[in-house]
C-alpha positions in Angstrom: -2.3 63.4 -41.9 0.2 60.8 -43.8 -0.9 58.3 -46.2 -1.7 54.3 -45.4 -1.9 51.7 -48.5 -4.9 49.9 -46.4 -8.3 49.4 -47.1 -10.5 51.2 -44.6 -7.7 52.4 -42.6 -5.8 55.0 -45.5 -4.4 57.8 -43.3 -2.2 57.9 -39.8 -2.0 61.3 -37.7 1.9 62.4 -37.0 1.5 65.4 -34.6 4.7 68.6 -34.7 5.2 70.1 -31.1 6.6 73.4 -32.6 9.9 74.5 -30.5 12.5 76.7 -31.3 15.4 75.0 -29.7 14.0 72.0 -31.4 10.9 70.1 -32.6 9.1 66.9 -31.8 7.3 64.9 -33.8 5.0 62.1 -32.6 4.8 59.4 -34.9 6.0 59.6 -38.5 4.1 57.6 -41.1 5.3 54.3 -43.2 6.8 53.6 -46.5 4.8 52.9 -49.3 6.5 50.7 -51.9 3.4 50.0 -54.1 1.9 53.4 -54.0 0.8 53.6 -58.2 2.3 57.2 -58.7 5.7 56.3 -57.8 5.6 58.2 -54.0 6.7 56.2 -51.6 5.6 58.3 -48.5 7.8 60.3 -47.4 7.5 63.4 -49.5 4.2 63.5 -47.6 6.0 63.9 -44.5 8.1 66.4 -46.2 5.0 68.2 -47.4 3.0 67.8 -43.8 6.1 69.6 -42.1 6.8 72.1 -44.7 2.7 73.4 -43.8 3.9 74.2 -40.9 7.2 75.8 -41.8 9.5 73.2 -41.0 11.9 71.0 -42.6 13.3 67.3 -41.5 16.8 69.1 -40.3 14.2 71.1 -37.5 12.9 67.9 -36.0 15.2 67.1 -32.7 12.9 64.3 -31.3 10.8 61.3 -32.8 8.2 60.1 -30.1 6.7 56.8 -31.6 3.4 55.7 -29.9 4.5 52.3 -30.7 6.3 50.2 -33.2 3.2 49.1 -35.8 5.0 49.7 -39.1 2.2 52.7 -39.8 3.9 54.7 -36.9 7.2 53.7 -37.3 7.8 52.8 -40.8 9.9 56.1 -41.9 11.8 56.3 -38.6 15.1 55.3 -40.1 14.7 57.9 -42.9 14.1 60.5 -40.9 16.7 59.6 -38.3 19.0 59.4 -41.1 17.9 63.3 -42.4 17.4 64.9 -39.1 19.6 63.1 -37.0 16.8 63.1 -34.3 16.5 61.0 -30.9 14.2 58.2 -31.3 12.1 57.6 -28.1 10.3 54.4 -27.8 9.0 52.3 -24.9 11.1 50.0 -23.5 9.0 47.0 -24.6 9.5 48.2 -27.9 12.5 46.5 -28.6 11.5 43.3 -28.3 8.4 43.9 -30.4 11.1 45.0 -33.6 11.7 41.4 -33.8 9.1 41.0 -36.1 11.1 43.5 -38.6 14.6 41.7 -37.5 13.5 38.2 -37.6 9.6 38.2 -39.1 10.4 34.2 -40.3 10.6 33.0 -37.0 7.7 35.4 -35.5 5.4 33.6 -38.7 6.8 30.2 -37.4 5.6 31.0 -34.2 2.3 32.1 -35.1 1.6 28.7 -37.6 2.4 26.8 -34.4 -0.3 28.5 -32.6 -3.0 28.7 -35.0 -2.6 24.8 -36.3 -3.2 24.1 -32.4 -6.8 26.7 -32.7 -8.1 24.5 -35.6 -6.6 26.0 -38.8 -5.3 23.6 -41.3 -3.9 23.5 -44.7 -4.1 25.9 -47.6 -6.1 28.7 -45.2 -3.3 28.3 -42.9 -0.4 29.2 -45.2 -2.6 32.1 -45.8 -2.8 33.0 -42.6 0.6 33.0 -42.1 1.9 35.4 -45.2 1.1 38.5 -43.7 3.8 38.7 -41.3 6.7 40.0 -43.0 6.7 44.0 -43.1 10.3 44.6 -43.6 9.1 46.1 -47.3 7.0 49.0 -45.0 9.6 50.4 -42.9 12.8 52.6 -44.2 15.0 50.5 -42.1 15.2 49.1 -38.6 16.3 51.8 -36.1 16.2 51.3 -32.4 15.8 54.1 -30.0 18.2 56.3 -28.7 16.1 56.7 -25.6 14.4 53.6 -24.2 11.4 55.1 -22.0 9.1 53.1 -19.6 6.3 55.7 -19.9 6.4 57.2 -16.5 8.8 60.3 -18.1 8.1 63.8 -18.6 9.2 66.5 -21.6 9.0 69.8 -22.0 8.5 71.5 -25.7 6.7 74.5 -27.0 6.0 75.9 -23.6 3.8 72.9 -22.9 5.0 70.0 -20.2 3.7 66.7 -21.7 3.6 63.2 -19.8 4.5 59.9 -21.0 1.6 57.4 -19.9 2.2 53.5 -20.8 -0.8 52.0 -22.5 0.2 48.4 -23.5 -2.8 46.7 -24.9 -2.8 47.4 -28.8 0.9 46.8 -28.1 2.9 46.3 -25.4 5.4 49.3 -26.2 2.2 51.8 -26.3 2.4 55.3 -25.0 0.2 58.3 -25.3 1.2 61.7 -24.2 -1.0 64.2 -21.6 -0.6 67.7 -21.6 -2.2 68.2 -17.7 -2.9 72.2 -18.2 -4.9 71.8 -21.4 -6.2 68.1 -20.6 -5.3 67.1 -24.1 -4.3 63.6 -24.7 -2.2 62.4 -27.9 -3.6 59.2 -27.8 -2.0 57.1 -30.6 -3.7 53.9 -31.3 -5.2 53.7 -27.7 -8.2 55.6 -27.6 -9.7 56.4 -31.3 -12.8 58.3 -32.0 -14.6 55.8 -34.2 -13.4 52.6 -34.1 -12.0 50.3 -31.9 -7.9 49.2 -32.2 -7.2 46.2 -32.8 -6.2 43.5 -29.7 -3.9 40.6 -31.1 -2.6 37.7 -29.4 0.9 35.7 -29.5 1.6 33.0 -27.7 3.6 33.7 -24.7 2.7 37.5 -24.4 0.8 38.2 -21.5 -2.8 39.2 -21.1 -3.1 42.0 -24.1 -6.5 42.6 -23.4 -6.5 42.6 -19.6 -3.6 44.9 -20.2 -5.6 47.2 -22.7 -8.2 47.2 -20.3 -6.6 47.9 -17.3 -4.8 50.9 -19.8 -8.4 52.5 -20.6 -9.0 52.5 -16.9 -5.5 54.8 -16.8 -7.2 57.3 -19.4 -10.5 57.3 -17.7 -9.0 58.2 -14.8 -7.0 60.9 -16.7 -10.6 62.5 -18.2 -8.8 64.0 -21.3 -11.0 67.2 -22.4 -9.3 66.5 -26.1 -8.2 64.0 -27.7 -5.7 63.7 -30.9 -5.9 60.4 -32.3 -3.6 58.1 -34.6 -6.3 57.7 -36.8 -8.9 60.1 -37.7 -10.6 63.1 -36.4 -10.1 64.4 -32.9 -12.9 64.1 -30.3 -13.5 65.8 -27.0 -14.3 63.7 -23.7 -11.9 61.0 -23.2 -13.2 59.2 -20.9 -16.3 58.3 -21.9 -14.5 57.5 -25.0 -12.5 54.8 -22.8 -15.8 53.7 -21.0 -17.5 52.9 -24.5 -14.6 50.9 -25.1 -14.8 48.8 -22.4 -18.6 48.4 -22.9 -17.5 47.5 -26.6 -15.1 44.6 -25.5 -17.7 43.5 -22.4 -19.9 42.8 -25.3 -17.5 40.9 -27.3 -16.8 38.8 -24.0 -20.0 38.4 -23.1 -20.7 37.1 -26.6 -18.1 33.9 -26.3 -19.3 33.2 -23.8 -22.5 32.2 -25.0 -21.1 30.5 -28.2 -19.0 28.2 -25.9 -22.0 27.8 -23.3 -23.6 24.8 -24.5 -20.4 22.9 -26.2 -17.3 23.1 -27.0 -15.7 25.0 -29.7 -12.4 26.1 -31.4 -10.7 29.3 -31.3 -11.1 29.0 -35.5 -15.3 28.3 -34.8 -15.5 31.5 -32.1 -13.9 34.1 -35.0 -16.6 32.6 -37.7 -19.4 33.3 -35.0 -18.2 36.1 -33.4 -17.0 38.3 -36.7 -18.8 36.3 -39.1 -17.8 33.4 -42.1 -17.5 36.0 -45.2 -14.0 37.3 -43.9 -10.7 37.6 -46.3 -8.0 36.4 -45.1 -6.3 39.5 -43.5 -9.7 40.0 -42.0 -9.8 36.1 -40.6 -6.0 36.9 -39.5 -7.3 39.9 -37.4 -10.5 38.3 -35.9 -8.4 35.7 -35.3 -6.2 37.1 -32.9 -8.5 39.3 -31.6 -10.9 35.9 -30.8 -7.9 34.6 -29.6 -6.8 37.8 -27.0 -10.5 37.6 -25.5 -10.0 34.1 -25.3 -7.2 34.4 -23.4 -8.7 36.7 -20.9 -11.3 34.5 -20.3 -9.1 31.9 -19.7 -7.0 33.3 -17.0 -9.9 35.1 -15.2 -11.7 31.3 -15.0 -14.6 31.9 -17.0 -14.1 29.5 -19.9 -11.6 26.3 -19.9 -9.9 24.6 -22.1 -10.3 20.6 -23.3 -8.4 18.6 -26.3 -9.9 17.5 -29.2 -8.7 13.9 -30.6 -6.8 15.7 -33.0 -5.3 17.9 -30.8 -7.2 21.0 -31.9 -7.5 23.0 -28.8 -11.4 23.8 -27.7 -13.1 25.9 -25.1 -15.8 25.6 -23.0 -17.5 27.4 -20.1 -16.0 26.3 -16.8 -17.9 24.5 -14.6 -19.1 25.9 -11.6 -18.6 24.3 -8.4 -21.9 23.8 -6.4 -21.8 26.1 -3.0 -20.9 23.7 -0.5 -23.3 23.9 2.9 -21.4 25.2 5.6 -22.2 24.5 9.5 -23.8 27.5 11.0 
């Protein structure tokens, strides 16, 4: 376990697959620029490796389950220290633009939120969290971009890569079929559900996530090693429980917009509460928009515009059943 600075999420798990000919590490933690003890996170990774009789130079491959900073942040430092091969899903190349050009991403998000009823100082606050460069040791690209269909052998085991987009488009899990063991990253967690965010023009993240849950349910791993929290058993049941969670949230949104059209801002407040801190509101709004988009794509709700241009959503009108001559 490696430290994180986020309230409610204090650790991220990294996994070492040891092999005499070169070991593989799954995820690597992040840079901690504001740590009170002056430790930037690197020494904790070195100490964790030492506990497994390894040094960074023993690492020949880093596989990032996705490009979020808590799983990717120390990748450039690890590459510099070990010369390891970095493996990321090919969708991660575009995702890394959030680190290459955060101003562009922030402006795009600002336009999205303005269209959905966020105004003034709140708009400034909610779009001030998009520059994550200080939490990474550099932007390093993959040596190997994968599609999520590959496999590799290490430590006497054969691991299959499984593309599981949703939480991130680049997300991959690793499955060892003989032991029925899944390294799940953030796709499947034991006590919480991963955040599903929305970015305009980037597909259907919730639809992708629910489809990816189906993949894991069919794999039916007996044990899951998650990106956060303790290992747990019965991955298929956890996938089903996560699916039910999102089905309830989708149903709740339909109830909110059943009688009158509402903005995404109002839907967020109704679903997540009205006392969210700014970063909590940012997460809640992204999650609400992902669910709204899912429902729109499937014809469950429809969009209209308020006089000031704010986008509103209401339950889709149903066409009356036509009488067809016998």
